Backbone bond lengths (Angstrom), bond angles and torsions (degrees), N, CA, C in turn:
res aa  C-N    CA-C-N  psi(-1)  N-CA   C-N-CA  omega(-1)  CA-C   N-CA-C  phi
1 X - - - 1.455 - - 1.531 109.33 -
2 X 1.307 115.32 130.11 1.459 121.03 177.71 1.537 109.90 -72.56
3 X 1.331 118.26 150.45 1.474 119.47 178.85 1.524 113.07 -53.66
4 X 1.325 117.14 -40.62 1.469 120.10 -176.70 1.519 112.35 -65.98
5 X 1.339 118.64 -14.38 1.460 121.68 -179.63 1.527 112.82 -86.06
6 X 1.311 117.97 -9.39 1.462 122.09 -177.50 1.536 109.72 -80.74
7 X 1.344 117.70 131.55 1.468 119.90 -178.20 1.536 114.82 -51.05
8 X 1.351 120.31 -41.70 1.474 117.51 178.72 1.533 113.09 -64.25
9 X 1.325 117.58 -31.95 1.467 120.70 179.19 1.525 110.22 -75.96
10 X 1.307 117.37 -36.69 1.477 120.36 174.79 1.531 108.91 -60.25
11 X 1.321 116.41 -44.19 1.468 121.55 178.58 1.529 110.59 -63.40
12 X 1.324 116.46 -45.35 1.471 120.55 -179.64 1.529 110.58 -63.44
13 X 1.316 116.49 -38.68 1.469 119.99 177.58 1.524 110.53 -58.38
14 X 1.320 116.75 -40.76 1.464 120.25 177.85 1.532 110.88 -61.61
15 X 1.325 116.52 -41.24 1.473 120.12 177.39 1.532 110.62 -62.90
16 X 1.322 116.88 -42.54 1.467 119.98 179.56 1.522 110.57 -61.57
17 X 1.312 116.16 -47.08 1.465 120.23 -178.70 1.525 112.13 -65.22
18 X 1.320 116.22 -45.29 1.466 120.74 -179.35 1.529 111.07 -64.53
19 X 1.313 116.97 -43.46 1.472 121.18 -179.34 1.522 111.35 -65.96
20 X 1.324 117.20 -41.90 1.468 120.21 178.25 1.518 110.06 -59.52
21 X 1.327 116.85 -47.19 1.466 121.62 178.92 1.533 110.62 -61.54
22 X 1.331 116.57 -42.24 1.469 121.65 -179.91 1.526 110.70 -57.74
23 X 1.324 117.26 -50.03 1.463 120.93 -174.10 1.521 113.40 -78.10
24 X 1.321 117.72 -40.84 1.464 120.14 -172.19 1.525 113.75 -97.37
25 X 1.335 116.71 -19.86 1.452 119.80 -175.19 1.521 112.74 77.72
26 X 1.310 117.28 5.42 1.464 122.96 -178.64 1.528 109.88 -123.21
27 X 1.323 117.97 151.68 1.468 119.36 174.62 1.532 110.46 -78.36
28 X 1.311 116.71 144.21 1.464 120.75 175.11 1.525 110.13 -75.21
29 X 1.317 116.45 -37.49 1.467 122.38 176.24 1.516 108.83 -111.03
30 X 1.303 116.20 144.72 1.465 121.29 -178.82 1.528 111.64 -95.35
31 X 1.331 116.57 28.09 1.462 122.17 -179.86 1.521 108.81 -133.68
32 X 1.312 116.24 165.96 1.453 121.24 173.34 1.521 107.66 -131.43
33 X 1.320 115.68 165.90 1.451 119.98 179.77 1.510 110.82 158.48
34 X 1.306 115.99 -165.27 1.460 121.31 -179.66 1.527 109.77 -67.57
35 X 1.320 117.91 159.51 1.460 119.72 175.34 1.534 112.59 -55.45
36 X 1.327 116.87 -36.91 1.464 120.64 179.16 1.528 110.77 -65.49
37 X 1.329 116.54 -43.99 1.462 121.02 178.94 1.528 110.55 -62.26
38 X 1.317 116.81 -43.74 1.463 120.44 179.78 1.520 111.10 -65.56
39 X 1.339 117.50 -38.21 1.467 120.82 177.73 1.522 110.36 -62.94
40 X 1.313 117.43 -43.01 1.464 121.01 178.63 1.527 110.27 -66.37
41 X 1.325 116.65 -44.77 1.463 121.40 -178.80 1.519 111.06 -60.01
42 X 1.327 117.21 -43.87 1.458 119.50 -179.86 1.525 110.96 -69.08
43 X 1.330 117.62 -39.18 1.457 120.07 179.88 1.528 110.84 -64.06
44 X 1.316 117.33 -33.68 1.465 122.28 -177.67 1.521 113.35 -98.02
45 X 1.333 117.93 6.63 1.474 121.99 -176.57 1.530 111.14 -61.06
46 X 1.325 117.21 153.49 1.464 121.24 179.80 1.529 113.31 -84.09
47 X 1.311 117.46 16.74 1.458 123.10 177.18 1.525 107.93 -133.90
48 X 1.314 116.37 163.05 1.462 122.39 -176.96 1.525 110.47 -82.47
49 X 1.333 115.52 137.57 1.463 122.90 168.03 1.525 106.32 -136.26
50 X 1.331 116.21 124.61 1.467 122.52 177.28 1.520 108.77 -135.82
51 X 1.332 115.85 156.78 1.466 119.16 172.84 1.511 109.61 -151.44
52 X 1.329 114.11 157.41 1.461 120.85 174.32 1.515 109.21 -134.32
53 X 1.334 114.56 165.35 1.450 120.85 -179.68 1.520 111.99 -82.99
54 X 1.334 115.45 -162.01 1.468 120.61 -176.53 1.529 111.90 -113.62
55 X 1.340 116.37 23.68 1.459 119.42 176.09 1.537 109.67 -62.08
56 X 1.322 116.35 167.01 1.464 120.72 176.67 1.524 110.47 -57.28
57 X 1.314 116.59 -43.07 1.467 123.42 174.23 1.528 105.61 -116.95
58 X 1.338 117.48 86.25 1.464 120.94 -168.95 1.528 114.19 -55.84
59 X 1.336 113.81 137.01 1.456 123.62 178.56 1.527 108.19 -104.07
60 X 1.335 116.22 137.80 1.459 119.08 175.34 1.525 110.05 -58.66
61 X 1.326 115.91 137.73 1.460 120.68 174.66 1.531 111.78 -122.53
62 X 1.339 116.15 0.79 1.458 120.45 175.76 1.521 109.73 -159.51
63 X 1.305 114.98 140.46 1.457 122.74 170.68 1.521 106.91 -154.85
64 X 1.317 117.52 125.67 1.461 118.09 178.97 1.537 109.45 -77.29
65 X 1.325 116.52 178.05 1.465 120.00 -172.28 1.522 112.28 -60.85
66 X 1.326 118.23 -39.60 1.471 120.60 178.56 1.524 109.79 -61.33
67 X 1.327 117.71 -41.34 1.473 120.98 178.28 1.525 110.42 -63.94
68 X 1.321 117.03 -46.03 1.466 119.88 179.55 1.520 110.45 -59.26
69 X 1.316 117.10 -42.45 1.464 120.79 178.24 1.522 111.38 -63.90
70 X 1.321 116.39 -45.28 1.457 121.00 -176.59 1.531 111.44 -62.80
71 X 1.326 116.44 -43.07 1.464 120.22 -179.80 1.531 112.69 -88.09
72 X 1.328 116.86 -0.65 1.466 122.16 176.68 1.533 112.61 58.11
73 X 1.319 114.86 46.91 1.461 121.78 -179.99 1.527 109.36 -132.72
74 X 1.326 116.64 151.70 1.455 118.54 170.97 1.531 108.32 -89.27
75 X 1.332 116.28 174.86 1.464 121.13 -176.16 1.524 111.52 -55.33
76 X 1.327 117.54 -48.10 1.458 120.81 -176.83 1.526 111.31 -63.47
77 X 1.315 117.29 -43.21 1.469 120.20 178.34 1.529 110.48 -64.12
78 X 1.324 116.07 -45.91 1.463 120.37 -176.74 1.521 111.25 -61.59
79 X 1.326 117.13 -43.47 1.458 120.34 -175.48 1.533 112.84 -81.73
80 X 1.319 116.59 11.47 1.461 121.96 171.36 1.532 110.70 -119.04
81 X 1.321 115.98 6.34 1.464 121.53 -174.66 1.527 111.27 -98.01
82 X 1.341 117.40 126.31 1.467 118.53 170.05 1.536 108.69 -61.33
83 X 1.300 117.02 131.14 1.464 120.28 -174.08 1.530 112.14 -61.09
84 X 1.319 118.18 -29.34 1.468 119.91 -179.86 1.524 112.51 -61.23
85 X 1.341 116.77 -26.44 1.466 120.01 -177.00 1.524 113.27 -73.32
86 X 1.326 117.86 -9.38 1.460 119.82 177.44 1.526 111.72 -85.54
87 X 1.321 116.26 -4.32 1.461 121.38 174.26 1.525 107.86 -110.67
88 X 1.320 116.25 144.11 1.455 119.65 177.05 1.529 109.12 -65.17
89 X 1.338 116.89 152.90 1.472 119.39 -179.72 1.527 113.46 -51.13
90 X 1.321 117.88 -37.45 1.467 120.30 -179.42 1.522 112.83 -70.51
91 X 1.324 118.09 -16.41 1.462 123.15 -178.59 1.532 112.35 -98.27
92 X 1.318 117.28 -10.08 1.470 120.42 -170.32 1.521 113.71 -68.63
93 X 1.312 118.48 -33.44 1.466 120.02 178.27 1.526 110.21 -66.09
94 X 1.332 117.01 -43.81 1.464 120.43 177.03 1.522 110.75 -63.02
95 X 1.324 116.34 -40.03 1.461 121.31 179.14 1.524 110.62 -62.59
96 X 1.321 117.12 -43.95 1.464 121.12 179.98 1.528 110.81 -63.92
97 X 1.317 116.91 -40.50 1.466 121.29 176.75 1.531 110.11 -61.11
98 X 1.310 116.67 -42.89 1.451 122.26 177.40 1.526 110.93 -59.27
99 X 1.329 117.07 -46.31 1.464 120.99 -179.77 1.524 111.28 -61.74
100 X 1.324 116.95 -41.25 1.466 120.68 179.02 1.526 111.53 -66.90
101 X 1.312 115.84 -39.37 1.468 120.64 177.97 1.529 110.62 -61.96
102 X 1.323 116.14 -44.90 1.465 120.14 179.05 1.525 110.45 -64.50
103 X 1.326 116.64 -37.69 1.469 120.60 179.26 1.531 110.65 -62.16
104 X 1.320 117.45 -38.38 1.461 121.62 -179.70 1.528 111.94 -73.63
105 X 1.319 117.26 -36.97 1.462 121.90 -173.18 1.531 113.51 -100.61
106 X 1.325 117.80 -14.54 1.460 120.78 -175.51 1.512 112.54 96.48
107 X 1.329 115.98 -39.00 1.462 120.40 175.07 1.519 109.73 -163.39
108 X 1.314 115.36 160.05 1.462 121.71 171.40 1.523 107.41 -137.14
109 X 1.304 115.98 159.68 1.464 119.92 178.95 1.520 109.73 -135.86
110 X 1.310 114.71 168.75 1.468 123.82 177.25 1.516 114.31 66.41
111 X 1.322 118.24 26.92 1.459 121.77 174.75 1.528 109.43 -76.03
112 X 1.314 116.25 148.74 1.466 122.53 173.30 1.526 107.80 -138.97
113 X 1.311 116.44 147.55 1.459 120.51 178.59 1.515 110.53 -171.56
114 X 1.323 115.61 177.84 1.457 121.48 179.62 1.522 108.43 -108.32
115 X 1.321 115.57 136.21 1.456 122.56 176.94 1.516 108.82 -123.52
116 X 1.330 115.94 169.66 1.455 121.00 -176.58 1.522 110.18 -137.10
117 X 1.319 115.63 136.80 1.461 121.22 -179.32 1.528 110.64 -86.58
118 X 1.309 115.27 176.78 1.459 121.42 -179.92 1.525 112.02 -58.59
119 X 1.334 117.39 -37.31 1.466 120.67 -177.94 1.525 113.09 -83.12
120 X 1.348 116.44 -3.21 1.460 119.90 -179.01 1.518 113.88 98.19
121 X 1.321 117.13 1.78 1.471 121.03 177.32 1.527 109.10 -67.80
122 X 1.319 115.78 123.04 1.462 121.14 177.72 1.520 109.37 -90.82
123 X 1.326 116.27 145.31 1.458 120.98 176.26 1.520 109.22 -148.77
124 X 1.325 113.94 143.95 1.464 121.23 178.45 1.522 108.34 -93.75
125 X 1.340 115.27 130.88 1.459 120.96 176.02 1.524 108.38 -106.46
126 X 1.324 115.72 145.05 1.466 121.16 -177.48 1.518 109.56 -136.53
127 X 1.333 113.45 159.63 1.466 120.53 174.62 1.534 111.41 57.65
128 X 1.338 115.66 41.06 1.464 121.56 -177.94 1.521 109.64 -82.02
129 X 1.322 115.12 135.26 1.463 121.73 170.10 1.523 106.09 -110.40
130 X 1.309 116.08 127.08 1.459 122.96 179.08 1.521 107.74 -119.42
131 X 1.334 116.37 132.23 1.460 119.51 -178.37 1.513 111.47 -140.28
132 X 1.331 114.62 156.71 1.459 121.55 174.23 1.518 109.08 -77.72
133 X 1.326 116.05 135.52 1.455 121.70 176.45 1.525 107.54 -93.01
134 X 1.316 115.76 130.04 1.459 122.29 -178.66 1.525 109.88 -110.42
135 X 1.326 115.61 145.18 1.469 119.24 174.66 1.529 108.97 -85.41
136 X 1.315 116.41 -174.14 1.465 120.88 -175.68 1.525 113.26 -67.95
137 X 1.326 117.78 -17.81 1.466 121.14 176.45 1.528 111.92 -93.34
138 X 1.326 116.61 0.63 1.455 120.90 -179.31 1.514 113.25 85.50
139 X 1.317 117.45 10.42 1.464 121.39 178.20 1.523 110.15 -87.98
140 X 1.313 115.49 144.08 1.458 121.64 179.40 1.530 109.59 -67.13
141 X 1.343 116.55 128.96 1.469 120.73 179.21 1.523 112.37 -129.62
142 X 1.324 117.19 6.99 1.456 120.42 177.79 1.507 111.77 164.54
143 X 1.319 114.52 -171.66 1.457 121.63 175.12 1.521 107.50 -136.88
144 X 1.307 115.39 151.25 1.455 121.19 -179.49 1.521 109.51 -136.48
145 X 1.317 114.63 160.33 1.461 120.30 178.74 1.519 108.92 -141.27
146 X 1.323 114.49 150.79 1.449 121.02 173.88 1.516 108.62 -141.02
147 X 1.324 114.66 146.81 1.460 120.50 174.95 1.518 108.33 -160.21
148 X 1.329 114.46 154.89 1.454 119.57 179.47 1.517 112.19 -126.29
149 X 1.326 115.45 11.00 1.467 119.64 179.99 1.521 109.20 -127.54
150 X 1.331 115.22 123.80 1.461 121.22 174.21 1.523 108.32 -152.92
151 X 1.320 113.84 153.69 1.470 119.02 175.39 1.518 108.56 -140.39
152 X 1.313 115.14 137.41 1.447 120.70 179.24 1.537 108.35 -73.86
153 X 1.320 115.69 140.82 1.466 120.91 -178.82 1.519 110.80 -106.34
């Protein structure tokens, strides 16, 4: 079973899509359909979508296939990884500032930074949109990011 086929991931995908639309006024996906179809479409999208929870040291709770490939992790590995570990130590302060800024504003756009994969491959990400993920009551339950520009370093 693919991750996108699991009911909790289908539900989480809906939160990601709804929250993105709420903050940016734009749809994350340019299609409509059943929750299952949207979950599959986002998982197979040609751009990165990732999210983490609101723990003290947030753990990833979603990464689509492009993200898993880029970070060289499978679903189980990715969803057990503290999100801070995907940035090099020298980039973590900037990353934390970015997360706090998005928390205050709801979302930010046009972020760029360097990330690192499991094997140590560094890559620069550009044109990142980061947003707060809201639950059905409008309470913050995480943060997510999307980008479609990266280059291996």
